[in-house]
C-alpha positions in Angstrom: -7.1 -16.6 2.7 -8.4 -18.7 5.5 -11.4 -21.0 4.9 -13.8 -19.0 7.1 -12.9 -15.7 5.5 -13.4 -17.3 2.0 -16.8 -18.7 3.0 -17.9 -15.3 4.3 -17.0 -13.7 1.0 -18.8 -16.4 -0.9 -21.8 -15.8 1.2 -21.7 -12.1 0.3 -21.4 -13.0 -3.4 -24.3 -15.4 -3.2 -26.4 -12.7 -1.5 -25.4 -10.1 -4.1 -26.3 -12.4 -7.0 -29.6 -13.2 -5.4 -30.3 -9.4 -5.2 -29.4 -8.9 -8.9 -25.6 -9.1 -9.3 -23.0 -7.0 -7.4 -22.9 -5.1 -4.2 -23.9 -1.5 -4.9 -22.6 2.0 -4.3 -25.1 4.6 -3.0 -25.2 6.3 -6.4 -23.4 6.8 -9.7 -20.2 8.7 -10.2 -19.7 11.0 -13.2 -16.2 11.5 -14.5 -15.8 14.0 -17.4 -14.1 12.5 -20.4 -11.8 15.6 -20.4 -10.3 14.4 -17.1 -8.6 11.6 -19.0 -6.8 13.7 -21.6 -6.2 17.2 -20.1 -2.4 17.6 -20.0 -2.5 19.9 -17.0 -4.5 17.4 -15.0 -2.4 14.5 -16.2 0.8 16.3 -15.0 -0.9 16.9 -11.7 -1.6 13.1 -11.4 2.0 12.3 -12.1 3.3 14.9 -9.6 0.8 14.6 -6.8 0.2 10.9 -7.0 3.0 9.0 -8.6 5.8 11.2 -7.4 4.3 11.8 -4.0 3.2 8.4 -2.6 5.2 5.2 -2.1 5.0 3.4 -5.4 5.8 -0.3 -6.0 8.7 -0.6 -8.4 9.2 -4.4 -8.3 8.2 -7.6 -6.5 11.0 -8.8 -4.2 11.0 -12.0 -6.3 12.6 -10.1 -9.2 15.6 -9.3 -7.1 15.5 -12.3 -4.8 19.2 -12.9 -4.5 22.1 -10.7 -3.4 23.6 -8.8 -6.4 20.5 -9.2 -8.5 18.9 -6.2 -10.3 16.1 -5.1 -12.5 15.7 -1.9 -14.5 12.5 0.3 -14.8 12.0 3.3 -17.0 9.1 5.2 -15.5 7.9 8.8 -15.4 10.8 9.8 -17.7 13.5 8.5 -15.4 15.7 5.4 -15.8 15.8 3.5 -12.5 17.7 0.5 -11.2 16.5 -1.7 -8.3 19.3 -3.8 -7.0 19.8 -6.0 -4.0 23.3 -5.5 -2.5 25.5 -8.2 -1.3 24.3 -7.1 2.2 20.7 -8.3 1.2 19.3 -4.7 1.2 17.1 -3.6 -1.8 17.9 -0.1 -3.1 16.6 2.1 -5.9 19.2 4.0 -7.9 19.0 6.4 -10.9 20.3 4.2 -13.7 23.1 6.5 -14.6 26.8 6.7 -14.1 27.7 9.7 -11.9 30.6 10.5 -14.2 28.7 11.5 -17.4 25.3 10.1 -17.0 25.5 7.0 -19.2 23.0 4.2 -18.6 24.6 1.4 -16.6 22.5 -1.6 -17.5 19.3 -2.9 -19.0 16.8 -5.6 -18.2 17.4 -7.8 -15.3 20.3 -10.0 -14.1 22.8 -10.7 -11.4 26.2 -9.0 -11.3 28.7 -8.3 -8.4 29.8 -5.2 -10.3 27.9 -2.8 -12.6 30.3 -1.3 -15.2 29.4 1.8 -17.2 29.8 1.0 -20.9 31.0 4.6 -21.7 34.2 4.9 -19.7 34.3 1.8 -17.5 33.5 3.3 -14.1 32.4 0.4 -11.8 29.9 0.2 -8.9 28.9 -2.5 -6.6 25.2 -3.4 -6.1 25.1 -1.2 -3.0 25.8 1.8 -5.3 29.4 2.4 -4.2 31.9 3.5 -6.7 34.6 0.8 -6.6 36.6 1.3 -9.8 37.8 4.2 -12.1 40.1 3.4 -15.0 43.2 5.6 -14.9 42.1 7.1 -11.7 45.6 8.6 -11.0 45.2 10.8 -14.1 41.5 11.7 -13.6 41.9 14.1 -10.7 39.6 14.5 -7.7 36.5 12.4 -7.6 34.0 13.8 -5.1 31.2 11.3 -5.1 29.6 8.8 -2.7 28.4 6.6 -5.6 25.1 6.2 -7.5 22.2 8.5 -6.8 19.6 6.8 -4.7 15.8 7.3 -4.0 14.2 6.5 -0.6 13.3 2.8 -0.7 11.6 0.4 1.6 10.9 -3.3 1.2 7.8 -4.8 2.8 5.3 -7.7 2.1 7.5 -9.0 -0.7 7.5 -5.6 -2.6 10.0 -2.9 -3.2 8.6 0.6 -2.7 10.2 3.9 -3.6 9.4 7.6 -3.4 9.8 8.7 -7.0 9.5 12.4 -6.4 12.3 12.6 -3.8 15.5 14.4 -4.8 18.1 11.6 -5.5 21.0 11.6 -3.1 24.5 10.1 -3.4 25.5 7.7 -0.6 22.8 7.3 2.1 19.3 8.1 0.8 16.7 10.1 2.6 14.4 8.4 5.1 12.5 5.5 3.6 8.8 6.0 2.8 6.4 5.6 5.8 4.7 2.4 4.7 2.7 1.9 7.9 0.8 5.1 7.3 0.5 4.6 3.5 -0.8 1.0 3.7 -3.5 2.0 6.2 -4.0 -1.5 7.5 -3.6 -3.2 4.0 -0.4 -5.0 5.0 -2.1 -8.2 6.2 -4.0 -8.4 2.9 -0.7 -8.2 1.0 0.8 -10.8 3.4 -2.0 -13.2 2.4 -0.5 -13.3 -1.1 2.8 -14.6 0.3 4.7 -12.5 -2.2 8.0 -13.1 -0.5 7.7 -16.8 -1.3 6.8 -16.4 -5.0 9.0 -17.3 -8.0 9.0 -15.5 -11.3 7.7 -17.3 -14.3 7.9 -14.5 -16.8 7.9 -10.7 -17.1 6.2 -8.7 -19.8 6.2 -5.0 -20.7 3.0 -3.8 -22.4 2.2 -0.5 -24.0 -1.3 0.7 -23.2 -3.8 3.5 -23.2 -4.1 6.4 -20.7 -3.2 5.1 -17.2 -6.7 5.6 -15.8 -8.4 4.0 -18.8 -6.1 1.0 -18.2 -6.8 0.9 -14.5 -10.6 1.1 -15.1 -10.4 -2.3 -16.6 -8.7 -3.8 -13.6 -11.5 -2.8 -11.2 -14.3 -3.9 -13.5 -16.2 -7.2 -13.4 -19.2 -5.7 -15.2 -17.5 -6.3 -18.6 -16.7 -10.1 -18.2 -19.8 -11.3 -20.0 -19.2 -9.0 -23.0 -15.5 -8.2 -23.6 -14.2 -11.5 -22.1 -17.1 -13.8 -23.1 -14.7 -16.3 -24.7 -11.9 -16.0 -22.1 -12.4 -15.0 -18.5 -16.2 -14.9 -18.9 -16.2 -18.7 -19.3 -15.1 -18.9 -15.7 -16.4 -15.8 -14.0 -19.8 -14.3 -14.1 -20.2 -10.7 -15.3 -21.7 -8.2 -12.8 -21.2 -10.5 -9.7 -18.7 -8.7 -7.5 -18.2 -7.7 -3.8 -15.8 -5.1 -2.5 -13.5 -4.3 0.4 -11.4 -1.2 1.0 -8.5 0.1 3.2 -8.1 3.8 2.6 -7.2 4.1 -1.1 -6.4 0.3 -1.4 -8.9 -2.3 -2.4 -9.6 -6.0 -2.7 -12.6 -7.3 -4.7 -13.9 -10.7 -5.6 -15.8 -12.1 -8.7 -18.1 -15.0 -8.5 -17.4 -18.1 -10.7 -20.3 -19.7 -12.6 -19.8 -22.7 -10.3 -20.5 -20.5 -7.2 -23.6 -19.0 -8.9 -25.0 -22.4 -9.9 -24.2 -24.2 -6.6 -24.6 -21.4 -4.1 -23.4 -21.8 -0.6 -23.8 -25.6 -0.8 -20.9 -25.7 -3.4 -18.9 -23.4 -1.2 -19.2 -25.5 2.0 -18.5 -28.7 0.0 -15.4 -27.2 -1.7 -12.1 -28.0 0.0 -10.7 -24.6 -1.0 -13.7 -22.2 -1.3 -11.5 -19.2 -2.3 -11.2 -21.0 -5.7 -14.9 -20.3 -6.3 -14.0 -16.6 -6.6 -11.6 -14.5 -8.6 -9.8 -12.0 -6.4 -8.0 -8.8 -7.3 -5.8 -7.1 -4.7 -5.3 -3.4 -5.8 -2.6 -1.3 -4.2 -3.2 2.4 -5.1 -2.3 4.0 -7.4 -1.2 1.5 -10.0 -0.5 -2.1 -8.8 -2.9 -5.0 -8.9 -2.6 -8.7 -8.2 -5.0 -11.1 -9.8 -5.1 -14.6 -8.3 -3.9 -16.0 -5.0 -0.7 -17.3 -3.4 -0.6 -20.3 -5.7 -0.5 -18.2 -8.8 -0.5 -14.4 -9.4 -0.4 -12.0 -12.2 1.1 -8.7 -10.9 0.4 -5.7 -13.0 2.0 -2.2 -12.5 0.5 0.5 -14.7 2.6 3.7 -15.1 1.7 6.9 -17.0 3.5 7.0 -20.3 5.2 10.0 -21.9 1.9 11.7 -22.8 -1.7 11.6 -21.4 -2.8 9.0 -24.0 -0.2 6.4 -23.2 0.9 4.1 -20.4 3.3 1.3 -19.7 2.5 -1.9 -17.8 5.0 -4.2 -16.2 3.4 -7.7 -15.8 5.1 -10.2 -13.6 3.8 -13.7 -13.6 4.4 -15.4 -10.2 3.7 -18.7 -8.6 4.7 -20.4 -5.3 6.3 -23.4 -6.9 9.5 -22.7 -8.9 9.8 -23.8 -12.5 11.8 -26.9 -13.2 13.4 -26.5 -16.6 13.7 -30.3 -16.9 9.9 -30.7 -16.5 8.9 -29.7 -20.0 5.2 -30.4 -19.3 5.1 -28.1 -16.4 7.0 -25.4 -18.3 4.7 -25.6 -21.3 1.6 -25.2 -19.0 3.1 -22.3 -17.2 4.0 -20.5 -20.5 0.6 -21.3 -21.9 -1.0 -19.5 -19.0 1.4 -16.5 -19.5 0.3 -16.3 -23.2 -3.3 -16.6 -22.3 -3.2 -13.8 -19.8 -1.1 -11.6 -22.1 -3.8 -12.1 -24.8 -6.6 -11.1 -22.4 -4.9 -7.9 -21.3 -3.3 -6.9 -24.6 -5.9 -8.0 -27.2 -9.0 -7.5 -25.2 -8.6 -5.0 -22.3 -5.9 -2.7 -23.8 -7.2 -2.9 -27.4 -10.5 -1.7 -26.0 -8.7 0.9 -23.9 -6.8 2.3 -26.9 -10.1 2.6 -28.8 -11.5 4.5 -25.9 -8.5 6.8 -26.1 -9.2 7.5 -29.7 -12.8 8.5 -28.8 -11.8 10.8 -26.0 -11.3 14.0 -28.0 -14.8 13.8 -29.4 -16.4 12.9 -26.1 -14.4 15.6 -24.2 -15.3 18.2 -26.9 -19.0 17.4 -26.4 -18.6 17.7 -22.6 -19.5 14.0 -22.1 -19.1 12.2 -18.9 -18.0 8.6 -18.2 -20.7 7.3 -15.9 -19.7 4.6 -13.3 -22.8 2.8 -12.2 -23.8 1.7 -8.7 -22.4 -1.7 -9.6 -19.0 -0.3 -10.3 -18.0 0.5 -6.8 -14.3 -0.3 -7.1 -14.0 2.1 -10.1 -15.8 4.8 -8.1 -13.5 4.5 -5.1 -10.5 4.6 -7.4 -11.5 7.9 -9.1 -12.6 9.4 -5.8 -9.1 8.8 -4.4 -7.5 10.2 -7.5 -9.5 13.4 -7.0 -8.6 13.4 -3.3 -4.9 13.5 -4.1 -5.5 16.2 -6.7 -7.6 18.2 -4.1 -10.5 18.4 -6.5 -14.1 18.3 -5.3 -15.3 14.7 -5.7 -19.0 15.5 -5.1 -20.7 15.0 -8.5 
C-alpha cells in the first residue's frame, strides 16, 4: 500500500471515529437464524457458490518449486495441487485412475507420485509414467490423473470445483478477470508471489458463514478480543471498500485514535496504524500486509454445522533455521494467532452453532447493524448467488 493511499484511509478512519466509530450502512440487515442451519440452503450454498465460482485452493507459496504439491480435502473430494516440472500449477483429484486409491497426503516435493495400492506412478503434470507388470495388465486407456480447471494469478491457485474432472488436458481455466472484478491490484498489493510459508494449520470450526462472520467484524474486538487483538485495535472503528463480492476493510489502532492524523503524517509507514483484511469471496481472507500475512480459507464441512479452515502463515522474509531467535518469534506469532482464531473466534462460533436450533425454532433473526457493513455485503452476495431476494 502506497503512503498516500494509507494516509487517505487513515483520514477516513479518523473521520469515522470522530463521528462515533465506523463507516455506516444505510440500514440494518436481518438474516434469519434458520439460514445458517437449513440443509437445503446449505447444499445450495455449496453447489451455487463453492462449486460454481473460482475458489482459491492454495497460495502459490505452498507449491513454489517444480514438483512440489499440497493436498486439500474439501467439499467431500480429495484434491491435489501440484506444480509440474514445467512450472505449471494443476489441480487433480487425489486418486489413482486404476482403482481410486489416494495418492498422497500433506505437502511435499516428489518427481513421481506412486499409488500405495498397486504402485502405479504419475509425474507432477498428472501423466501416467509407470505401471508394474504392464505387459500382463492389458490395455490401459487413460491420459493420466483427473484434472479440474485451474488458473494461477496474483500468487494464488484457483480452481473450479464443480467442473467435471477430465483426464489429460483440463477444460478451459476459470475466467479470473471477470471473477475478480477489478480486485487484482488489491491482491497484488499483498505481494503473495514473494511470500514464504512459516506454518500451515488445519482448524475445525462452526458453520462456514458463522466462521466468516467473524472475519468481517471489527465490532467485537473490545469484547471478545479485549486481551488479545483488542489491545492493539479499537472495537467499532472500521472503514470499508468493495469490488463486486470482494472486500477490503481496515481497523483503527489505538495509536491512530489517540494521535489522529498527526500521528499518521508523522509515521514512516502509516499503513501500520491500521489493521487490514483483504477478503476474496466466498471464503478466503488475508489479515496483515506484505510483511506478514495470515491467510485463512474457510470451507463448508460435511454438514451445515461444521467447517474446515486452512490457515497459512506467510511472510516476505524466509525463515532461517539457524536463527533460533527469529524462528522462536515467528512460531510464537503462529501460536498467538491460532489461539485468537481457535479459542476466541471459533469457540464462540461453535457456541453460536449450538444455539441455532432454538433461535431458528423461534424464528429469530441475526441482525447486522449499520456499523457491520462488511458482514452485510457478504450476506447480500451469498443471497445473490442463491437467487434469493435480499430486500429485508
